[in-house]
VOROLUM-582089 format. One record per residue (C-alpha): residue in one letter; x, y, z. Coordinates in Angstrom, 2 decimals. Example, Ala and Ser with C-alpha at 12.3 -4.5 7.8 and 13.67 -1.06 7.14 Angstrom:
<rs>
pado: A | u: 12.30 | v: -4.50 | w: 7.80
pado: S | u: 13.67 | v: -1.06 | w: 7.14
</rs>
This chain:
<rs>
pado: X | u: -91.91 | v: -40.91 | w: 102.52
pado: X | u: -91.14 | v: -39.65 | w: 106.02
pado: X | u: -90.48 | v: -43.17 | w: 107.31
pado: X | u: -88.21 | v: -43.88 | w: 104.34
pado: X | u: -86.22 | v: -40.69 | w: 105.03
pado: X | u: -85.92 | v: -41.63 | w: 108.71
pado: X | u: -84.76 | v: -45.14 | w: 107.80
pado: X | u: -82.15 | v: -43.82 | w: 105.37
pado: X | u: -80.89 | v: -41.37 | w: 108.00
pado: X | u: -80.56 | v: -44.16 | w: 110.55
pado: X | u: -78.69 | v: -46.32 | w: 108.04
pado: X | u: -76.27 | v: -43.49 | w: 107.31
pado: X | u: -75.72 | v: -42.87 | w: 111.02
pado: X | u: -75.00 | v: -46.57 | w: 111.68
pado: X | u: -72.65 | v: -46.74 | w: 108.70
pado: X | u: -70.91 | v: -43.58 | w: 109.90
pado: X | u: -70.39 | v: -45.04 | w: 113.37
pado: X | u: -69.02 | v: -48.22 | w: 111.74
pado: X | u: -66.48 | v: -46.21 | w: 109.74
pado: X | u: -65.47 | v: -44.16 | w: 112.79
pado: X | u: -64.88 | v: -47.27 | w: 114.89
pado: X | u: -62.90 | v: -48.96 | w: 112.12
pado: X | u: -60.82 | v: -45.80 | w: 111.64
pado: X | u: -60.10 | v: -45.62 | w: 115.37
pado: X | u: -58.96 | v: -49.25 | w: 115.32
pado: X | u: -56.60 | v: -48.49 | w: 112.43
pado: X | u: -55.16 | v: -45.51 | w: 114.32
pado: X | u: -54.58 | v: -47.65 | w: 117.41
pado: X | u: -52.96 | v: -50.33 | w: 115.25
pado: X | u: -50.59 | v: -47.87 | w: 113.57
pado: X | u: -49.65 | v: -46.44 | w: 116.98
pado: X | u: -48.93 | v: -49.96 | w: 118.26
pado: X | u: -51.56 | v: -49.75 | w: 120.99
pado: X | u: -53.15 | v: -53.01 | w: 119.85
pado: X | u: -51.18 | v: -56.12 | w: 120.88
pado: X | u: -49.83 | v: -58.19 | w: 118.01
pado: X | u: -51.85 | v: -61.21 | w: 119.21
pado: X | u: -55.10 | v: -59.30 | w: 118.64
pado: X | u: -54.23 | v: -57.78 | w: 115.28
pado: X | u: -54.69 | v: -60.97 | w: 113.28
pado: X | u: -58.09 | v: -61.39 | w: 114.95
pado: X | u: -59.43 | v: -57.85 | w: 114.59
pado: X | u: -58.12 | v: -57.21 | w: 111.08
pado: X | u: -59.28 | v: -60.46 | w: 109.48
pado: X | u: -61.99 | v: -61.27 | w: 106.97
pado: X | u: -64.12 | v: -63.16 | w: 109.58
pado: X | u: -64.13 | v: -59.98 | w: 111.67
pado: X | u: -65.20 | v: -58.10 | w: 108.56
pado: X | u: -68.13 | v: -60.50 | w: 108.19
pado: X | u: -69.12 | v: -59.89 | w: 111.81
pado: X | u: -68.89 | v: -56.12 | w: 111.30
pado: X | u: -70.95 | v: -56.21 | w: 108.11
pado: X | u: -73.46 | v: -58.48 | w: 109.82
pado: X | u: -73.84 | v: -56.02 | w: 112.68
pado: X | u: -74.24 | v: -53.21 | w: 110.16
pado: X | u: -77.06 | v: -55.04 | w: 108.37
pado: X | u: -78.62 | v: -56.27 | w: 111.62
pado: X | u: -79.02 | v: -52.81 | w: 113.13
pado: X | u: -79.61 | v: -50.95 | w: 109.86
pado: X | u: -82.26 | v: -53.14 | w: 108.20
pado: X | u: -85.79 | v: -54.17 | w: 109.12
pado: X | u: -85.05 | v: -57.74 | w: 107.99
pado: X | u: -82.52 | v: -59.06 | w: 110.54
pado: X | u: -81.89 | v: -62.40 | w: 108.77
pado: X | u: -78.96 | v: -61.28 | w: 106.62
pado: X | u: -77.17 | v: -59.55 | w: 109.47
pado: X | u: -77.66 | v: -62.50 | w: 111.81
pado: X | u: -76.40 | v: -65.01 | w: 109.23
pado: X | u: -73.28 | v: -62.92 | w: 108.50
pado: X | u: -72.48 | v: -62.51 | w: 112.20
pado: X | u: -72.89 | v: -66.24 | w: 112.88
pado: X | u: -70.74 | v: -67.16 | w: 109.86
pado: X | u: -68.05 | v: -64.66 | w: 110.84
pado: X | u: -68.12 | v: -65.91 | w: 114.42
pado: X | u: -67.67 | v: -69.53 | w: 113.29
pado: X | u: -64.63 | v: -68.60 | w: 111.24
pado: X | u: -63.24 | v: -66.43 | w: 114.06
pado: X | u: -63.27 | v: -69.22 | w: 116.64
pado: X | u: -60.33 | v: -71.18 | w: 115.09
pado: X | u: -58.36 | v: -67.91 | w: 114.80
pado: X | u: -58.99 | v: -66.93 | w: 118.43
pado: X | u: -58.36 | v: -70.38 | w: 119.93
pado: X | u: -55.62 | v: -71.35 | w: 117.44
pado: X | u: -57.22 | v: -74.64 | w: 116.47
pado: X | u: -54.85 | v: -76.85 | w: 114.51
pado: X | u: -57.29 | v: -78.52 | w: 112.10
pado: X | u: -57.87 | v: -77.27 | w: 108.58
pado: X | u: -60.63 | v: -74.82 | w: 109.42
pado: X | u: -60.31 | v: -73.19 | w: 106.00
pado: X | u: -61.87 | v: -76.34 | w: 104.60
pado: X | u: -65.07 | v: -75.32 | w: 106.36
pado: X | u: -65.57 | v: -72.31 | w: 104.07
pado: X | u: -67.73 | v: -73.94 | w: 101.41
pado: X | u: -69.73 | v: -76.15 | w: 103.81
pado: X | u: -70.56 | v: -73.07 | w: 105.89
pado: X | u: -71.42 | v: -71.12 | w: 102.74
pado: X | u: -73.81 | v: -73.91 | w: 101.65
pado: X | u: -75.45 | v: -73.86 | w: 105.08
pado: X | u: -75.84 | v: -70.08 | w: 104.88
pado: X | u: -77.36 | v: -70.29 | w: 101.40
pado: X | u: -79.76 | v: -72.99 | w: 102.56
pado: X | u: -80.89 | v: -71.02 | w: 105.60
pado: X | u: -81.46 | v: -67.85 | w: 103.57
pado: X | u: -83.34 | v: -69.69 | w: 100.79
pado: X | u: -85.61 | v: -71.41 | w: 103.35
pado: X | u: -86.19 | v: -68.12 | w: 105.16
pado: X | u: -87.07 | v: -66.35 | w: 101.92
pado: X | u: -89.43 | v: -69.18 | w: 101.03
pado: X | u: -91.24 | v: -69.17 | w: 104.37
pado: X | u: -91.67 | v: -65.40 | w: 104.09
pado: X | u: -94.07 | v: -66.09 | w: 101.20
pado: X | u: -97.37 | v: -66.35 | w: 103.06
pado: X | u: -99.66 | v: -67.73 | w: 100.36
pado: X | u: -102.53 | v: -68.09 | w: 102.79
pado: X | u: -102.42 | v: -64.36 | w: 103.51
pado: X | u: -102.08 | v: -63.60 | w: 99.81
pado: X | u: -105.24 | v: -65.44 | w: 98.86
pado: X | u: -107.30 | v: -63.01 | w: 100.93
pado: X | u: -106.14 | v: -60.03 | w: 98.87
pado: X | u: -105.32 | v: -61.58 | w: 95.51
pado: X | u: -104.61 | v: -64.82 | w: 93.70
pado: X | u: -101.24 | v: -66.58 | w: 93.75
pado: X | u: -100.81 | v: -65.72 | w: 90.07
pado: X | u: -100.43 | v: -62.07 | w: 91.08
pado: X | u: -97.06 | v: -62.94 | w: 92.64
pado: X | u: -93.77 | v: -64.32 | w: 91.37
pado: X | u: -91.53 | v: -66.83 | w: 93.10
pado: X | u: -88.41 | v: -67.28 | w: 90.96
pado: X | u: -85.69 | v: -69.71 | w: 92.09
pado: X | u: -82.58 | v: -70.07 | w: 89.90
pado: X | u: -79.74 | v: -72.31 | w: 91.09
pado: X | u: -76.89 | v: -73.14 | w: 88.70
pado: X | u: -79.10 | v: -71.94 | w: 85.86
pado: X | u: -81.32 | v: -69.15 | w: 84.66
pado: X | u: -83.48 | v: -67.81 | w: 81.89
pado: X | u: -85.75 | v: -65.01 | w: 80.75
pado: X | u: -89.43 | v: -64.53 | w: 81.51
pado: X | u: -92.06 | v: -61.99 | w: 80.48
pado: X | u: -94.64 | v: -61.08 | w: 83.16
pado: X | u: -98.03 | v: -60.10 | w: 81.70
pado: X | u: -100.07 | v: -59.91 | w: 84.92
pado: X | u: -102.59 | v: -57.03 | w: 85.14
pado: X | u: -102.63 | v: -57.01 | w: 88.95
pado: X | u: -98.98 | v: -57.59 | w: 89.88
pado: X | u: -98.34 | v: -57.56 | w: 93.64
pado: X | u: -94.65 | v: -58.52 | w: 93.96
pado: X | u: -92.88 | v: -61.69 | w: 95.03
pado: X | u: -89.46 | v: -63.27 | w: 95.48
pado: X | u: -86.43 | v: -63.63 | w: 93.21
pado: X | u: -83.63 | v: -65.95 | w: 94.36
pado: X | u: -80.50 | v: -66.51 | w: 92.27
pado: X | u: -77.61 | v: -68.68 | w: 93.48
pado: X | u: -74.85 | v: -69.44 | w: 90.96
pado: X | u: -77.36 | v: -68.44 | w: 88.30
pado: X | u: -79.33 | v: -65.56 | w: 86.89
pado: X | u: -82.63 | v: -64.48 | w: 85.45
pado: X | u: -84.22 | v: -61.62 | w: 83.53
pado: X | u: -87.81 | v: -60.66 | w: 84.30
pado: X | u: -89.59 | v: -58.29 | w: 81.94
pado: X | u: -92.56 | v: -56.39 | w: 83.42
pado: X | u: -93.09 | v: -54.10 | w: 80.41
pado: X | u: -96.58 | v: -55.55 | w: 79.75
pado: X | u: -97.59 | v: -55.90 | w: 83.39
pado: X | u: -99.67 | v: -53.55 | w: 85.55
pado: X | u: -99.14 | v: -52.83 | w: 89.23
pado: X | u: -101.77 | v: -53.49 | w: 91.85
pado: X | u: -102.87 | v: -50.57 | w: 94.01
pado: X | u: -100.86 | v: -49.96 | w: 97.13
pado: X | u: -97.30 | v: -50.92 | w: 97.96
pado: X | u: -95.94 | v: -53.97 | w: 96.14
pado: X | u: -92.59 | v: -55.57 | w: 97.02
pado: X | u: -90.10 | v: -57.71 | w: 95.11
pado: X | u: -87.61 | v: -59.35 | w: 97.48
pado: X | u: -84.28 | v: -60.10 | w: 95.76
pado: X | u: -81.56 | v: -62.45 | w: 96.98
pado: X | u: -78.58 | v: -63.03 | w: 94.68
pado: X | u: -75.42 | v: -64.87 | w: 95.67
pado: X | u: -72.74 | v: -65.65 | w: 93.10
pado: X | u: -75.38 | v: -64.76 | w: 90.53
pado: X | u: -77.60 | v: -61.92 | w: 89.44
pado: X | u: -80.92 | v: -60.73 | w: 88.13
pado: X | u: -82.20 | v: -58.16 | w: 85.67
pado: X | u: -85.59 | v: -56.51 | w: 86.22
pado: X | u: -87.14 | v: -54.59 | w: 83.33
pado: X | u: -89.88 | v: -52.24 | w: 84.60
pado: X | u: -92.12 | v: -49.76 | w: 82.72
pado: X | u: -91.03 | v: -46.14 | w: 82.78
pado: X | u: -94.32 | v: -45.00 | w: 84.33
pado: X | u: -93.99 | v: -47.17 | w: 87.43
pado: X | u: -93.15 | v: -45.59 | w: 90.77
pado: X | u: -90.14 | v: -47.74 | w: 91.73
pado: X | u: -88.00 | v: -47.54 | w: 94.86
pado: X | u: -84.78 | v: -49.55 | w: 95.01
pado: X | u: -83.60 | v: -50.71 | w: 98.46
pado: X | u: -81.12 | v: -53.44 | w: 97.55
pado: X | u: -77.89 | v: -53.78 | w: 99.53
pado: X | u: -74.69 | v: -55.26 | w: 98.10
pado: X | u: -71.75 | v: -57.08 | w: 99.68
pado: X | u: -68.86 | v: -57.46 | w: 97.25
pado: X | u: -71.43 | v: -57.08 | w: 94.49
pado: X | u: -73.13 | v: -54.40 | w: 92.44
pado: X | u: -76.50 | v: -52.73 | w: 91.98
pado: X | u: -77.24 | v: -50.85 | w: 88.78
pado: X | u: -80.31 | v: -48.68 | w: 88.27
pado: X | u: -80.41 | v: -47.99 | w: 84.51
pado: X | u: -84.00 | v: -46.82 | w: 84.16
pado: X | u: -84.42 | v: -44.42 | w: 81.26
pado: X | u: -85.64 | v: -40.97 | w: 82.41
pado: X | u: -88.59 | v: -39.71 | w: 80.39
pado: X | u: -90.67 | v: -36.57 | w: 80.84
pado: X | u: -93.90 | v: -37.36 | w: 78.99
pado: X | u: -95.45 | v: -39.84 | w: 81.39
pado: X | u: -97.54 | v: -39.62 | w: 84.55
pado: X | u: -96.85 | v: -41.95 | w: 87.46
pado: X | u: -99.98 | v: -43.83 | w: 88.50
pado: X | u: -101.11 | v: -42.62 | w: 91.93
pado: X | u: -101.34 | v: -45.03 | w: 94.88
pado: X | u: -99.24 | v: -47.63 | w: 93.06
pado: X | u: -95.67 | v: -48.29 | w: 94.16
pado: X | u: -93.09 | v: -51.02 | w: 93.64
pado: X | u: -90.29 | v: -51.53 | w: 96.15
pado: X | u: -87.32 | v: -53.66 | w: 95.08
pado: X | u: -85.41 | v: -54.70 | w: 98.17
pado: X | u: -83.03 | v: -57.44 | w: 99.25
pado: X | u: -79.35 | v: -58.25 | w: 99.24
pado: X | u: -76.72 | v: -59.13 | w: 96.65
pado: X | u: -73.60 | v: -61.05 | w: 97.74
pado: X | u: -70.82 | v: -61.41 | w: 95.18
pado: X | u: -73.37 | v: -60.90 | w: 92.45
pado: X | u: -75.39 | v: -58.20 | w: 90.74
pado: X | u: -78.83 | v: -56.72 | w: 90.35
pado: X | u: -79.81 | v: -54.48 | w: 87.43
pado: X | u: -83.02 | v: -52.47 | w: 87.10
pado: X | u: -83.79 | v: -50.92 | w: 83.73
pado: X | u: -86.66 | v: -49.72 | w: 81.57
pado: X | u: -87.41 | v: -49.21 | w: 77.91
pado: X | u: -88.87 | v: -46.02 | w: 76.45
</rs>
Protein backbone atom coordinates (compact mmCIF):
# COMPACT_ATOMS: atom_id res chain seq x y z
CA UNK A 1 0.00 0.00 0.00
CA UNK A 2 2.92 2.31 0.70
CA UNK A 3 4.30 1.89 -2.82
CA UNK A 4 0.86 2.57 -4.29
CA UNK A 5 0.55 5.78 -2.23
CA UNK A 6 4.02 6.88 -3.34
CA UNK A 7 3.17 6.17 -6.99
CA UNK A 8 -0.09 8.12 -6.76
CA UNK A 9 1.75 11.05 -5.15
CA UNK A 10 4.34 11.05 -7.92
CA UNK A 11 1.61 10.96 -10.56
CA UNK A 12 -0.14 13.93 -8.96
CA UNK A 13 3.12 15.87 -8.75
CA UNK A 14 3.91 15.22 -12.43
CA UNK A 15 0.38 16.18 -13.45
CA UNK A 16 0.62 19.33 -11.33
CA UNK A 17 3.88 20.33 -13.00
CA UNK A 18 2.25 19.70 -16.40
CA UNK A 19 -0.65 22.02 -15.54
CA UNK A 20 1.69 24.71 -14.20
CA UNK A 21 3.82 24.66 -17.35
CA UNK A 22 0.76 24.77 -19.60
CA UNK A 23 -0.68 27.65 -17.56
CA UNK A 24 2.59 29.57 -17.83
CA UNK A 25 2.56 29.08 -21.61
CA UNK A 26 -0.99 30.45 -21.78
CA UNK A 27 0.03 33.49 -19.72
CA UNK A 28 2.99 34.15 -22.02
CA UNK A 29 0.72 33.75 -25.05
CA UNK A 30 -1.86 36.21 -23.72
CA UNK A 31 0.91 38.72 -22.93
CA UNK A 32 2.25 38.34 -26.48
CA UNK A 33 5.64 37.08 -25.30
CA UNK A 34 5.40 34.04 -27.59
CA UNK A 35 6.08 34.83 -31.26
CA UNK A 36 3.16 34.21 -33.60
CA UNK A 37 5.24 31.67 -35.56
CA UNK A 38 5.53 29.46 -32.47
CA UNK A 39 1.92 29.70 -31.32
CA UNK A 40 0.51 27.39 -33.96
CA UNK A 41 3.20 24.86 -33.00
CA UNK A 42 2.92 25.00 -29.22
CA UNK A 43 -0.87 25.22 -29.05
CA UNK A 44 -1.68 22.41 -31.47
CA UNK A 45 -3.11 18.94 -31.00
CA UNK A 46 0.22 17.22 -31.94
CA UNK A 47 1.86 19.17 -29.12
CA UNK A 48 -0.93 17.98 -26.85
CA UNK A 49 -0.11 14.39 -27.82
CA UNK A 50 3.56 14.98 -26.99
CA UNK A 51 2.61 16.51 -23.64
CA UNK A 52 0.26 13.66 -22.76
CA UNK A 53 2.91 11.18 -23.85
CA UNK A 54 5.46 12.78 -21.56
CA UNK A 55 2.92 12.72 -18.74
CA UNK A 56 2.31 8.99 -19.18
CA UNK A 57 5.99 8.23 -19.79
CA UNK A 58 7.18 9.77 -16.52
CA UNK A 59 4.10 8.93 -14.47
CA UNK A 60 3.59 5.24 -15.31
CA UNK A 61 5.67 2.11 -14.84
CA UNK A 62 4.75 0.95 -18.35
CA UNK A 63 6.49 3.42 -20.69
CA UNK A 64 4.98 2.05 -23.92
CA UNK A 65 1.90 4.30 -24.03
CA UNK A 66 3.85 7.46 -23.29
CA UNK A 67 6.52 6.63 -25.86
CA UNK A 68 3.95 5.86 -28.57
CA UNK A 69 2.06 9.12 -27.93
CA UNK A 70 5.25 11.18 -28.01
CA UNK A 71 6.41 9.57 -31.27
CA UNK A 72 2.98 10.05 -32.88
CA UNK A 73 2.80 13.67 -31.75
CA UNK A 74 6.33 14.29 -32.98
CA UNK A 75 5.50 12.86 -36.42
CA UNK A 76 2.51 15.16 -36.75
CA UNK A 77 4.51 18.14 -35.45
CA UNK A 78 7.24 17.86 -38.07
CA UNK A 79 5.06 19.08 -41.01
CA UNK A 80 3.83 21.97 -38.83
CA UNK A 81 7.35 23.02 -37.82
CA UNK A 82 8.92 22.67 -41.27
CA UNK A 83 5.81 23.82 -43.18
CA UNK A 84 5.74 20.81 -45.49
CA UNK A 85 3.38 21.31 -48.40
CA UNK A 86 2.04 17.76 -48.84
CA UNK A 87 -1.22 16.61 -47.33
CA UNK A 88 0.18 15.50 -43.99
CA UNK A 89 -3.31 15.30 -42.52
CA UNK A 90 -3.82 12.24 -44.70
CA UNK A 91 -1.26 10.49 -42.51
CA UNK A 92 -3.57 10.51 -39.49
CA UNK A 93 -5.23 7.13 -39.98
CA UNK A 94 -2.10 5.34 -41.26
CA UNK A 95 -0.20 6.53 -38.19
CA UNK A 96 -3.11 5.54 -35.95
CA UNK A 97 -3.10 2.03 -37.46
CA UNK A 98 0.65 1.77 -36.87
CA UNK A 99 0.20 2.88 -33.26
CA UNK A 100 -2.59 0.35 -32.70
CA UNK A 101 -0.46 -2.41 -34.22
CA UNK A 102 2.56 -1.58 -32.07
CA UNK A 103 0.49 -1.47 -28.87
CA UNK A 104 -1.34 -4.73 -29.67
CA UNK A 105 1.97 -6.51 -30.40
CA UNK A 106 3.51 -5.10 -27.23
CA UNK A 107 0.55 -6.22 -25.14
CA UNK A 108 0.75 -9.65 -26.72
CA UNK A 109 4.47 -10.10 -26.09
CA UNK A 110 3.95 -9.06 -22.47
CA UNK A 111 2.04 -12.34 -22.00
CA UNK A 112 4.87 -14.65 -20.95
CA UNK A 113 3.19 -18.05 -21.17
CA UNK A 114 6.43 -19.85 -20.41
CA UNK A 115 6.68 -18.03 -17.09
CA UNK A 116 3.01 -18.65 -16.39
CA UNK A 117 3.30 -22.41 -16.74
CA UNK A 118 5.64 -22.52 -13.75
CA UNK A 119 3.02 -21.01 -11.44
CA UNK A 120 -0.25 -22.04 -13.06
CA UNK A 121 -1.84 -23.32 -16.24
CA UNK A 122 -2.67 -21.12 -19.22
CA UNK A 123 -6.36 -21.63 -18.48
CA UNK A 124 -5.91 -19.51 -15.35
CA UNK A 125 -5.41 -16.46 -17.59
CA UNK A 126 -7.50 -14.62 -20.15
CA UNK A 127 -6.32 -13.13 -23.42
CA UNK A 128 -9.27 -11.34 -25.04
CA UNK A 129 -8.81 -9.62 -28.41
CA UNK A 130 -11.81 -7.82 -29.94
CA UNK A 131 -11.35 -5.89 -33.19
CA UNK A 132 -14.42 -4.57 -35.02
CA UNK A 133 -16.53 -6.92 -32.92
CA UNK A 134 -17.25 -8.11 -29.42
CA UNK A 135 -19.32 -10.33 -27.21
CA UNK A 136 -19.97 -11.53 -23.68
CA UNK A 137 -18.15 -14.23 -21.76
CA UNK A 138 -18.55 -15.81 -18.32
CA UNK A 139 -15.31 -16.77 -16.54
CA UNK A 140 -15.72 -19.76 -14.20
CA UNK A 141 -12.06 -20.37 -13.31
CA UNK A 142 -11.36 -21.30 -9.65
CA UNK A 143 -7.76 -20.07 -9.76
CA UNK A 144 -7.97 -16.88 -11.82
CA UNK A 145 -4.62 -15.08 -12.20
CA UNK A 146 -5.38 -12.20 -14.60
CA UNK A 147 -4.60 -11.60 -18.26
CA UNK A 148 -5.09 -9.15 -21.12
CA UNK A 149 -8.15 -7.45 -22.61
CA UNK A 150 -7.70 -5.60 -25.91
CA UNK A 151 -10.61 -3.84 -27.63
CA UNK A 152 -10.15 -1.83 -30.84
CA UNK A 153 -13.31 -0.60 -32.57
CA UNK A 154 -15.14 -3.23 -30.54
CA UNK A 155 -16.15 -4.23 -27.05
CA UNK A 156 -16.58 -7.09 -24.66
CA UNK A 157 -18.19 -7.95 -21.32
CA UNK A 158 -16.43 -10.39 -19.00
CA UNK A 159 -18.34 -11.74 -16.02
CA UNK A 160 -16.21 -13.04 -13.13
CA UNK A 161 -19.12 -13.57 -10.71
CA UNK A 162 -18.50 -17.35 -10.58
CA UNK A 163 -14.70 -17.15 -10.62
CA UNK A 164 -12.26 -17.28 -7.71
CA UNK A 165 -9.03 -15.33 -7.40
CA UNK A 166 -5.66 -16.98 -7.02
CA UNK A 167 -3.58 -16.04 -3.99
CA UNK A 168 -1.33 -13.05 -4.37
CA UNK A 169 -1.57 -10.11 -6.74
CA UNK A 170 -3.39 -10.77 -10.01
CA UNK A 171 -3.45 -8.25 -12.88
CA UNK A 172 -5.82 -7.60 -15.77
CA UNK A 173 -4.19 -5.34 -18.37
CA UNK A 174 -6.78 -3.36 -20.37
CA UNK A 175 -6.25 -1.58 -23.67
CA UNK A 176 -9.29 -0.02 -25.34
CA UNK A 177 -9.17 2.29 -28.35
CA UNK A 178 -12.35 3.42 -30.07
CA UNK A 179 -14.04 0.67 -28.07
CA UNK A 180 -14.66 -0.46 -24.54
CA UNK A 181 -14.98 -3.26 -22.04
CA UNK A 182 -17.16 -4.13 -19.08
CA UNK A 183 -15.74 -6.20 -16.20
CA UNK A 184 -18.19 -7.71 -13.71
CA UNK A 185 -16.37 -8.69 -10.50
CA UNK A 186 -17.69 -10.24 -7.25
CA UNK A 187 -18.36 -7.85 -4.39
CA UNK A 188 -15.98 -9.69 -2.06
CA UNK A 189 -12.93 -9.25 -4.29
CA UNK A 190 -10.21 -6.81 -3.32
CA UNK A 191 -10.02 -4.77 -6.55
CA UNK A 192 -7.77 -1.83 -7.36
CA UNK A 193 -8.43 0.18 -10.52
CA UNK A 194 -5.43 1.85 -12.19
CA UNK A 195 -6.78 2.59 -15.66
CA UNK A 196 -5.90 5.87 -17.37
CA UNK A 197 -8.10 7.55 -19.98
CA UNK A 198 -7.34 9.85 -22.91
CA UNK A 199 -10.51 11.37 -24.35
CA UNK A 200 -12.34 8.42 -22.85
CA UNK A 201 -14.02 7.36 -19.63
CA UNK A 202 -13.57 4.98 -16.71
CA UNK A 203 -16.55 4.05 -14.58
CA UNK A 204 -16.30 2.13 -11.31
CA UNK A 205 -19.88 1.07 -10.51
CA UNK A 206 -19.20 -1.65 -7.96
CA UNK A 207 -22.05 -2.00 -5.49
CA UNK A 208 -20.94 -1.29 -1.89
CA UNK A 209 -22.05 -3.97 0.55
CA UNK A 210 -21.29 -4.36 4.24
CA UNK A 211 -21.94 -8.04 4.92
CA UNK A 212 -18.93 -9.57 3.21
CA UNK A 213 -15.31 -10.23 4.15
CA UNK A 214 -12.54 -9.61 1.64
CA UNK A 215 -10.38 -12.69 1.17
CA UNK A 216 -6.92 -12.05 2.62
CA UNK A 217 -3.81 -12.24 0.41
CA UNK A 218 -5.92 -12.08 -2.76
CA UNK A 219 -5.93 -8.92 -4.87
CA UNK A 220 -6.96 -7.98 -8.40
CA UNK A 221 -5.41 -4.95 -10.11
CA UNK A 222 -7.14 -3.62 -13.22
CA UNK A 223 -4.72 -1.38 -15.07
CA UNK A 224 -4.16 -0.08 -18.59
CA UNK A 225 -5.25 2.74 -20.84
CA UNK A 226 -8.43 3.78 -22.61
CA UNK A 227 -8.19 6.05 -25.69
CA UNK A 228 -11.44 7.44 -27.07
CA UNK A 229 -13.27 4.56 -25.46
CA UNK A 230 -14.52 3.35 -22.11
CA UNK A 231 -13.96 0.87 -19.32
CA UNK A 232 -16.64 -0.04 -16.78
CA UNK A 233 -16.14 -2.10 -13.62
CA UNK A 234 -19.24 -3.24 -11.76
CA UNK A 235 -20.50 -5.93 -9.41
CA UNK A 236 -23.77 -7.57 -8.50
CA UNK A 237 -25.02 -8.04 -4.94
